[in-house]
N, C-alpha and C positions, 0 to 999 in steps of 0.2 A: 406614663401616662396610667390612669387606673380608673375603669369606671363599669356601673352594674346597670343590669335592665332587671325590671320587677318580677320577669317568670323565669322558668327553667328552660333551656332547650328541647324541643323535641327530639324525640329519637327517630332514628334513619327509617324504622317500620313505619311509622305513625306519616311521616313525609310522604314514602313512597303510598302510602292508601288516600293521599290528600285528592280530593277532586280538583280540578286544574285550576278552579277559581279561588277555590279557600286557598290553593297555593301561592297563588298571586295574591290576594287578602293578607298573606301571612310575610310576606316578601315585602310589601308595603308596612305593613305592622312595624318590622323590625327596622326598617328604614328611618321611620318617623323617632320609633324610640330611641337609637342610637344618636340619630340628628339631636332630639330634647336633651340626652344626657350629655352630649360632647360639645355642643353648639359655643361654649365659651373657650375650648380649646383650639389654640393654633397648632397644634402639632400635626403633623403629615409624616409619615415614615418611608423612606427607599428602601432602610432596611430593618429587620426589625425580628426581635424574637416576642412571642405573643403565649401567653397562658391563659386559660381559660377555665374555670372553676365553676362547674353546675351543682347547685344546692339543688337536690331533688328528694321527693319524696319516696324516691324508688332508686336505686342504682340501676345504670345500665351497662351492657356489655360493650366494650370499647371501640367495638365497631358500629355497634349502635348510635353510641354518642359523636362519634366521629362525622358520620352521617348527617347525623340532626343539625349540625353546626354551620349551613351552607346559607343559609337563611342570615347568619350573625355576620359571617365573613363576607358575605356579598355586600350587604350594608356598610359594613368596615370600609369597602370599596370604595361603595357609592356616595359616601360621605367624607370622601378623603383623607380619610386616617391612616389606612394603608396603602399605598402607592397599586398594589395587587394583592391577591391571597396565592401566588404561584410561589414554589421553593425559592425562587429566584429574591424575591421582597422576604417573605415571613422564611426565614432560617431554620427557627425551631417553633412547633406547636406544642404545645405542652397540654395536657388533659389531665383534669383533676375532676372528684367528685363528692360531694358532700352528703352525707343523709340529713335531712331537715323534715318537719311537717310540711304540710301543702301548705298551709297559710305563711309559710318562710321560706317558700321557693323561690330563687332569681339566679341569675348567670352572672358572675363577676369577670371582666375580662383586663388582664395586665399588659401592656406592650412597651418593651424596654426597645430603645433604638439598638441597633449593631453598626460599628466602626465599619 
């Protein structure tokens, strides 16, 4: 399964500095965006490999990128795309980054089932 959302995931620093109401709104926005993008898919993965490619105007440190994925991973669980975001379900989580202009920012998620 492959889908994309039309914005780059935030950095961990940005998430940590968010007011709690803004954080709640971001969670809801990700949930809706993932639902809108994947609603026609019937796949639900119990065990999988996930690759997330962040297309952003500036590259992030890896720890900063990883911490900013919380909203996206939670939205994937809430929309029943993956059973859970723990290591028992997501066997590997591969992070990639590509530099682009601000107008082209997006996040691409690829999920492959595991036997």
